C-alpha positions as CSV (number, residue, x, y, z in Angstrom):
1,M,10.9,11.4,-2.1
2,S,10.8,7.8,-3.5
3,P,7.5,6.1,-4.2
4,R,6.1,3.7,-1.7
5,T,7.5,0.2,-2.1
6,G,6.3,-3.1,-0.9
7,R,3.6,-5.5,-1.9
8,P,1.0,-4.3,-4.3
9,K,-2.5,-3.9,-2.9
10,L,-4.7,-7.0,-3.6
11,E,-8.2,-6.5,-4.9
12,N,-9.6,-8.9,-2.3
13,A,-7.0,-8.5,0.5
14,R,-7.6,-9.9,4.0
15,N,-7.6,-6.9,6.2
16,K,-9.5,-8.3,9.3
17,S,-8.0,-10.4,12.1
18,L,-9.6,-12.8,14.5
19,N,-7.9,-14.0,17.7
20,I,-8.9,-17.3,19.2
21,R,-7.8,-19.3,22.2
22,L,-6.6,-22.9,21.4
23,R,-5.3,-25.8,23.3
24,Q,-1.8,-26.9,22.3
25,E,-3.2,-30.1,20.6
26,E,-5.6,-28.0,18.5
27,L,-2.8,-25.8,17.3
28,D,-0.7,-28.8,16.6
29,L,-3.6,-30.3,14.5
30,I,-3.9,-27.1,12.5
31,Q,-0.2,-27.0,11.9
32,K,-0.1,-30.7,10.9
33,C,-3.0,-30.2,8.4
34,A,-1.3,-27.1,6.9
35,E,1.9,-29.0,6.4
36,L,0.2,-32.0,4.8
37,L,-1.8,-29.6,2.5
38,K,1.3,-27.4,1.8
39,K,-0.8,-24.4,2.7
40,S,-0.6,-21.7,5.3
41,R,-2.5,-22.1,8.6
42,T,-4.8,-19.3,7.5
43,D,-5.6,-21.0,4.2
44,T,-6.0,-24.3,5.9
45,I,-8.5,-22.9,8.4
46,M,-10.4,-21.0,5.6
47,E,-10.7,-24.3,3.6
48,G,-12.2,-26.0,6.7
49,I,-14.7,-23.1,7.1
50,R,-15.7,-23.4,3.4
51,K,-16.2,-27.2,3.7
52,L,-18.3,-26.7,6.8
53,K,-20.4,-24.0,5.0
54,N,-20.9,-26.4,2.1
55,E,-21.9,-29.2,4.4
56,L,-24.5,-26.9,6.2
57,E,-26.0,-25.9,2.9
58,K,-26.8,-29.5,1.9
């Protein structure tokens, strides 16, 4: 049998998912921000969460 192939396991892999309901304009806003930042939608949302966390810690 051949060894398993595919992506190597990451040390800090994202293995949880979260489903949310959005209006179309909210989804469009996330997509537009992701395109401007040249990041994935997930990375764009995570950046927003980190900024909000930093703001709350002030």
